[in-house]
C-alpha positions as CSV (number, residue, x, y, z in Angstrom):
1,X,-7.5,0.6,-4.3
2,X,-3.8,0.8,-4.8
3,X,-1.5,3.3,-3.1
4,X,-0.8,5.1,-6.3
5,X,-4.6,5.5,-6.9
6,X,-5.0,6.9,-3.4
7,X,-2.2,9.4,-3.8
8,X,-3.6,10.5,-7.2
9,X,-7.1,11.0,-5.6
10,X,-5.5,13.0,-2.7
11,X,-3.7,15.2,-5.3
12,X,-6.8,15.8,-7.3
13,X,-8.9,16.7,-4.2
14,X,-6.3,19.1,-3.0
15,X,-6.1,20.6,-6.5
16,X,-9.8,21.1,-6.7
17,X,-9.7,22.7,-3.2
18,X,-7.0,25.2,-4.3
19,X,-8.7,26.0,-7.6
20,X,-12.0,26.6,-5.8
21,X,-10.4,28.9,-3.3
22,X,-8.8,30.9,-6.1
23,X,-11.8,31.1,-8.4
24,X,-14.7,31.3,-6.1
25,X,-13.2,33.7,-3.5
26,X,-15.2,34.3,-0.3
27,X,-18.6,32.8,-0.5
28,X,-20.7,30.0,0.8
29,X,-20.2,27.8,-2.3
30,X,-16.4,28.1,-1.8
31,X,-16.8,27.1,1.9
32,X,-18.9,24.1,0.9
33,X,-16.5,22.9,-1.8
34,X,-13.5,23.4,0.5
35,X,-15.2,21.4,3.3
36,X,-16.2,18.5,1.1
37,X,-12.9,18.2,-0.7
38,X,-10.9,18.7,2.5
39,X,-12.9,16.0,4.3
40,X,-12.6,13.6,1.4
41,X,-8.8,14.1,1.2
42,X,-8.4,13.5,4.9
43,X,-10.6,10.3,4.6
44,X,-8.4,9.0,1.8
45,X,-5.2,9.8,3.7
46,X,-6.5,8.0,6.8
47,X,-7.4,5.0,4.6
48,X,-3.9,5.1,3.0
49,X,-2.2,5.1,6.4
50,X,-4.4,2.4,8.0
51,X,-4.9,0.0,5.1
52,X,-2.3,0.9,2.5
53,X,0.7,-0.6,4.4
54,X,-1.1,-4.0,4.7
55,X,-1.9,-4.2,1.0
56,X,1.7,-3.6,-0.1
């Protein structure tokens, strides 16, 4: 996975997180979506920091 793909994925996950917070309001579905997208964004960011520099 290239660095630009990783950054695109992080942006998409953060966008989904922001939209779900705005649309769903306070509810258990919003909490679940926020947790999943947040964890995925953090995982991709860690992957970018650990492996991305070696692939360049």
